[in-house]
NUTI-96636 format. One record per residue: residue number from 1; residue in three letters; x, y, z of N, C-alpha, C, O in turn. Coordinates in steps of 0.02 Angstrom, whole numbers. Layout:
BEGIN
R:NUM:ala:X:Y:Z:X:Y:Z:X:Y:Z:X:Y:Z
...
This chain:
BEGIN
R:1:met:1048:-2132:-4071:1046:-2175:-4131:1024:-2167:-4201:976:-2130:-4215
R:2:ser:1058:-2202:-4249:1057:-2191:-4304:1004:-2234:-4354:1000:-2292:-4334
R:3:ile:970:-2223:-4404:891:-2241:-4418:949:-2260:-4495:1001:-2236:-4516
R:4:asp:917:-2299:-4509:911:-2331:-4587:875:-2325:-4641:849:-2370:-4673
R:5:his:874:-2263:-4651:816:-2218:-4690:795:-2288:-4761:739:-2314:-4766
R:6:glu:834:-2297:-4789:826:-2346:-4840:781:-2407:-4843:731:-2422:-4876
R:7:ala:826:-2443:-4787:797:-2499:-4758:720:-2477:-4727:672:-2498:-4760
R:8:phe:708:-2442:-4677:623:-2423:-4650:604:-2384:-4719:656:-2418:-4717
R:9:trp:591:-2358:-4762:562:-2348:-4817:543:-2405:-4858:483:-2413:-4870
R:10:ser:580:-2442:-4879:589:-2502:-4896:542:-2568:-4887:518:-2609:-4927
R:11:ala:539:-2561:-4814:491:-2616:-4791:435:-2576:-4769:396:-2613:-4740
R:12:arg:414:-2516:-4771:348:-2486:-4779:312:-2492:-4881:255:-2500:-4904
R:13:tyr:376:-2483:-4909:346:-2493:-5007:316:-2583:-4986:258:-2602:-4987
R:14:arg:363:-2616:-4974:371:-2697:-4974:319:-2725:-4938:288:-2774:-4959
R:15:gly:303:-2691:-4872:267:-2709:-4822:152:-2710:-4874:98:-2737:-4859
R:16:val:181:-2652:-4941:66:-2669:-4959:76:-2701:-5027:42:-2689:-5077
R:17:gly:141:-2756:-5023:156:-2789:-5087:135:-2739:-5138:140:-2679:-5126
R:18:asp:106:-2765:-5207:85:-2746:-5258:60:-2674:-5261:63:-2636:-5309
R:19:glu:35:-2663:-5199:-24:-2593:-5204:38:-2539:-5201:98:-2553:-5204
R:20:tyr:11:-2476:-5194:28:-2410:-5203:42:-2370:-5119:2:-2335:-5089
R:21:leu:88:-2383:-5105:75:-2344:-5001:40:-2272:-5014:17:-2245:-4963
R:22:phe:33:-2240:-5068:22:-2172:-5040:-35:-2143:-5113:-59:-2087:-5123
R:23:gly:-42:-2224:-5163:-76:-2236:-5201:-54:-2212:-5281:6:-2209:-5292
R:24:thr:-93:-2197:-5327:-53:-2206:-5419:-65:-2121:-5421:-26:-2092:-5458
R:25:ala:-114:-2079:-5386:-147:-2011:-5393:-95:-1970:-5376:-67:-1990:-5325
R:26:pro:-65:-1908:-5406:-8:-1855:-5375:-41:-1840:-5309:-97:-1861:-5296
R:27:asn:-7:-1805:-5268:-29:-1783:-5199:-49:-1719:-5225:-17:-1683:-5264
R:28:arg:-118:-1708:-5193:-157:-1667:-5215:-135:-1598:-5209:-137:-1569:-5263
R:29:phe:-110:-1555:-5152:-55:-1494:-5168:-29:-1488:-5252:-49:-1451:-5296
R:30:leu:15:-1530:-5252:44:-1538:-5311:-6:-1528:-5379:-7:-1482:-5420
R:31:ala:-41:-1579:-5377:-98:-1568:-5450:-138:-1504:-5433:-168:-1479:-5480
R:32:ala:-143:-1476:-5376:-164:-1396:-5367:-118:-1349:-5412:-141:-1309:-5453
R:33:gln:-61:-1358:-5400:-23:-1310:-5435:10:-1318:-5492:65:-1290:-5502
R:34:ala:-21:-1359:-5540:-11:-1390:-5606:-9:-1342:-5660:21:-1355:-5712
R:35:glu:-45:-1275:-5646:-21:-1221:-5681:36:-1160:-5701:57:-1122:-5745
R:36:arg:45:-1189:-5617:138:-1161:-5601:163:-1208:-5677:164:-1165:-5721
R:37:phe:173:-1244:-5694:247:-1290:-5725:218:-1260:-5790:159:-1261:-5808
R:38:gly:254:-1243:-5812:271:-1220:-5885:268:-1285:-5937:297:-1335:-5917
R:39:ala:230:-1288:-6010:253:-1351:-6035:324:-1357:-6071:366:-1325:-6101
R:40:gly:310:-1420:-6047:379:-1444:-6085:437:-1416:-6027:493:-1401:-6050
R:41:met:425:-1406:-5946:457:-1392:-5888:511:-1449:-5891:495:-1503:-5918
R:42:ser:576:-1440:-5864:603:-1488:-5808:604:-1497:-5758:646:-1456:-5741
R:43:val:585:-1530:-5701:548:-1550:-5640:599:-1583:-5620:628:-1620:-5660
R:44:leu:621:-1577:-5554:640:-1625:-5514:619:-1654:-5451:626:-1614:-5404
R:45:ser:593:-1718:-5434:529:-1717:-5397:608:-1776:-5336:656:-1812:-5346
R:46:val:573:-1749:-5283:639:-1772:-5209:608:-1805:-5185:548:-1794:-5182
R:47:ala:646:-1881:-5145:583:-1915:-5118:514:-1936:-5150:456:-1933:-5132
R:48:asp:556:-1964:-5216:501:-1980:-5243:443:-2047:-5214:382:-2050:-5212
R:49:gly:483:-2083:-5199:419:-2129:-5173:416:-2192:-5235:466:-2211:-5265
R:50:glu:359:-2214:-5243:340:-2275:-5294:325:-2223:-5344:319:-2269:-5384
R:51:gly:315:-2176:-5375:332:-2119:-5431:269:-2081:-5433:261:-2055:-5488
R:52:arg:225:-2070:-5394:149:-2060:-5427:150:-1979:-5437:104:-1952:-5468
R:53:asn:205:-1940:-5409:211:-1873:-5435:260:-1885:-5510:242:-1873:-5568
R:54:ser:300:-1901:-5496:346:-1911:-5548:301:-1917:-5613:289:-1869:-5650
R:55:val:280:-1970:-5620:240:-2008:-5708:197:-1963:-5702:178:-1946:-5757
R:56:trp:166:-1926:-5650:94:-1897:-5670:132:-1814:-5711:100:-1777:-5749
R:57:leu:178:-1807:-5696:219:-1757:-5701:234:-1751:-5781:214:-1706:-5818
R:58:ala:280:-1815:-5800:308:-1828:-5849:222:-1843:-5898:217:-1814:-5952
R:59:gly:184:-1870:-5883:112:-1871:-5905:101:-1801:-5923:69:-1800:-5976
R:60:leu:113:-1741:-5902:101:-1691:-5945:134:-1636:-5987:126:-1576:-6001
R:61:gly:197:-1709:-6007:242:-1671:-6049:302:-1653:-6013:347:-1641:-6052
R:62:his:321:-1647:-5949:379:-1643:-5931:434:-1665:-5933:427:-1722:-5955
R:63:gln:497:-1653:-5921:571:-1699:-5921:569:-1697:-5851:565:-1643:-5823
R:64:val:573:-1766:-5808:547:-1768:-5740:626:-1810:-5739:647:-1848:-5782
R:65:thr:663:-1790:-5671:705:-1812:-5634:684:-1832:-5588:672:-1789:-5546
R:66:ala:666:-1915:-5565:660:-1936:-5476:685:-1942:-5452:702:-2001:-5464
R:67:met:712:-1926:-5416:766:-1958:-5324:714:-1996:-5277:659:-1983:-5253
R:68:glu:763:-2054:-5278:706:-2090:-5215:769:-2141:-5182:805:-2168:-5224
R:69:gln:781:-2153:-5121:824:-2215:-5098:801:-2273:-5087:835:-2324:-5080
R:70:ser:747:-2270:-5086:718:-2346:-5085:712:-2391:-5146:660:-2387:-5179
R:71:pro:773:-2449:-5170:766:-2485:-5221:690:-2478:-5236:655:-2443:-5274
R:72:val:679:-2532:-5185:585:-2578:-5204:534:-2517:-5216:490:-2527:-5258
R:73:ala:534:-2453:-5183:503:-2393:-5230:526:-2382:-5296:489:-2363:-5342
R:74:leu:577:-2392:-5299:599:-2381:-5360:576:-2423:-5434:555:-2403:-5488
R:75:ala:588:-2477:-5413:548:-2532:-5445:489:-2508:-5452:482:-2468:-5498
R:76:lys:420:-2526:-5401:358:-2495:-5401:340:-2429:-5461:295:-2430:-5502
R:77:ala:397:-2368:-5447:401:-2326:-5496:406:-2352:-5564:358:-2374:-5596
R:78:arg:457:-2349:-5581:485:-2381:-5657:417:-2413:-5685:401:-2397:-5742
R:79:ser:368:-2470:-5639:303:-2520:-5668:260:-2468:-5676:222:-2466:-5724
R:80:leu:261:-2424:-5634:192:-2373:-5661:199:-2320:-5724:156:-2300:-5764
R:81:ala:280:-2301:-5716:294:-2264:-5764:288:-2294:-5818:293:-2255:-5865
R:82:ala:276:-2363:-5838:293:-2403:-5884:208:-2424:-5917:183:-2418:-5973
R:83:gln:186:-2447:-5860:110:-2421:-5877:79:-2363:-5896:53:-2370:-5951
R:84:arg:75:-2330:-5881:72:-2266:-5920:113:-2243:-5981:94:-2188:-6002
R:85:gly:153:-2265:-6007:165:-2229:-6053:230:-2155:-6054:256:-2115:-6093
R:86:ala:228:-2176:-5979:278:-2086:-5950:338:-2122:-5951:340:-2181:-5932
R:87:ser:398:-2085:-5975:470:-2073:-5969:500:-2038:-5917:497:-1977:-5925
R:88:val:521:-2053:-5878:550:-2031:-5799:611:-2050:-5794:619:-2108:-5812
R:89:asp:679:-2013:-5771:743:-2020:-5764:735:-2047:-5695:737:-2007:-5648
R:90:phe:726:-2113:-5683:740:-2114:-5613:817:-2144:-5588:863:-2175:-5614
R:91:arg:799:-2113:-5519:899:-2113:-5492:896:-2142:-5401:880:-2109:-5351
R:92:gln:909:-2187:-5404:934:-2193:-5305:971:-2158:-5280:1026:-2157:-5308
R:93:ser:966:-2120:-5231:1017:-2072:-5194:995:-2066:-5130:943:-2037:-5115
R:94:gly:1039:-2095:-5085:1020:-2076:-5003:1033:-2032:-4971:1061:-1981:-4993
R:95:ile:1015:-2042:-4904:1039:-1937:-4859:1118:-1961:-4857:1162:-1924:-4836
């Protein structure tokens, strides 16, 4: 049986309302790797969800492209980026 991943994740992100399913702070592992990212680096954030990682990376001055399949998550990610004044190239892409 095939799973509709976009519908699955959209339902999860929608289910928490205006909150963020995984919060707005970057993933701890990613944050611990911050010194590995050179100044102004181009970064691709795959399966970005609600934008916590891509927005954080953009806030550090990186050029970030974020891929996500859920339009619900992308809307929240765009909102988070706007709140933080971060510029991220958000793109919807599925499996």
